[in-house]
N, C-alpha and C positions, 0 to 999 in steps of 0.2 A: 930746195925751193921753199920749204916751210913746214910741211906736215910730216909726221914721223912715219917711217916705213915699217909696216908690221913684220914681226918675226914670230912664227913662220909667216912667209909671204903668201897669205890667203885673204880673200875678200871677207869682210865682216859687215855687220849692219851699219857701221859708220860711213860706208861707201854707198848706201842705198839711195837711188835717185827716184824711187817710187814709180818706175815704169818697169813692169816685170821683165819684158824682153831685154831691155837695156841692162837691168841688174844681172840677168842670166849671162848676157854677153860679157859684162864686166868681170863676172866670176871666171869666165873662160879666159879672159886676158890675164888675170892673175895667175891662173893655172899655166897658161902658156909661158909666161915669164918664169914662173917657178920651174917648169920643165927645162927651159933653156939653162937656167942657173944650175940645175942638177946634172945636166948633160950638155955642157958647153961645146962639145965636139960633135954633137949629133945634128947634122944638117936638117933632118926631118923635123926635129923640134923647132928649129929656127924658122923653117918654112911654114910650119903649122901656125906659129905665132904670127908671122907676117900676114898670112891669109886671114886669121881671126881678127887681127887689128884692122885690116882693110875692109873686111865684111862688116865689122862693127861700125866703122866710121860711115860706111854707106848707109846703114840702117839708121844711125843716129841723125845724120844730116838729112835724110829723107823725112824723118819725123819733124825735124826743125823746119824744113821747107814747107811741109804740109800745114804746120801751125803758124806759118809766117813769123817765125822766131827772129826777133830783131838782130840778134848777134850771130846769126848763121855765118855771115861772111868772115868775121874774125875767128870764129870757132873753127871753120873749115881751114883757114890758113894755119892754125895751130896743128890740126890733124895732118895737113899736107906736109908740114915741116917734120913732124915725128915720123910719118911714113917714109919720107926721104932719108932721115937718119937711120931708121930701121933697115932700109934697103941697102945701106952700105955695109952692114954687118956680115962678116964671114966667120965660119967656124975655124978654129975654136973661138968662141966668144969669151972675152976676158972679163974679169970681175968688175972693172970700171964700166964696161958697156952694160953689163947686167944691172949694176947699181943705177946707172943712168935710166934704164928702162923702168926699173922698179920705182924710182923717185918720180919719173915723169908721170906714170900712171896714177900713183897715189895723189900727186899734186894736181893733175889734170881733173880727176874726178872731184876731189874735194874743193879745188879752187876755181874750176871752170864749169864742169858739168852740173854741179849743184845749183848753179845760177838758173838753169832751165827747169828746175823742179816746179811743177804746177803750171808750166807754160806750153807744154807740148800736146795738150789735149787729152 
């Protein structure tokens, strides 16, 4: 998509959106994908990631709604598509699927989420 995938795959300050709760959740998403990459056959890692992603999207979208964020609708569609893609994964997760998730998260935060900085209250 465009932004470099960090190795090791961990959150760093370049992903900061300046909302502490969202930054903490983003750190958890990085860890969740990292855990799936390290244990591609462990269904509990995959399920934990799916729950963390869903919970994060609910939190982020609620903050957008509360702030009357203009791009909520398009942002939610992007979230829904990723949740749908994630929901099709089964263990063992292959390298291509892991790389898709890594790339998606990096580019979503840097390319889409950073647009809401300073606009969510």
